[in-house]
N, C-alpha and C positions, 0 to 999 in steps of 0.2 A: 811710753808716755801715753796720759790718754790723746782721745783725738781732742784737738783744737782747734776753734773756731776764728783764726787768724786773720787782722784786718788790717788796714792803710789807711791811713791819710787820703784825705778828698783830692789835695794838695797833688800827690804822685799821680802822675800819670801813664810811663811805665812802669814795667819790675822791677827800675833799675833806678838806681840811686834814692831809693825809701826802705826803712823801716816797716816792718807790720810785727801787730803785739797781740797778740788772744792771754790771758785769763783762765783760770782755772775754779772751779767751786770754791777754791777755800785760798788765802792770805796771798796768793801767788800770781804775779803776771811775768810773762814768757817776750821777750823782745828779739828779733832776728832778722838779718837785711834781708831782700828781697831779690838780689842773687845770687848771695848764697846762704839759703837757709839750715846749712848742717850745723851753722855757732849759734847754737842759743843762750842768751843771756837770760838769769834769773830771778827778779827783786819782790819784794815782797808788795803789794797794794800803797804804803804805808810811804816805804823810801821812793817809791814812783811817785806819790803823791807831795812827800818834798822834796824833787827834783826839779819838777815840773811848772811848782811854784818860784824855784830858784829861775825857770828857766825862763815863766812869764814877766819874771824883773829882770832880766838881763844880764844876769850873772853868768852868762856862758856866752853873750855876742862875740866876747871878742877869740871865740873860738872858729868863728866859723863865716871871719871877716877875709877876705882876701889879702 
């Protein structure tokens, strides 16, 4: 895999409980957990964009409620 520039949210404090994201020159986007970077989820920019719109609309709020 090419060298990726991983970044995490400014809301993340330490290397636990946060996700990192990187993109390639093409259409692919990569997502991993900071505390276990060996597993990487690969998706496309279009699919991630669609998912983010759903998240902003509250479609996944029930997954984060205690």
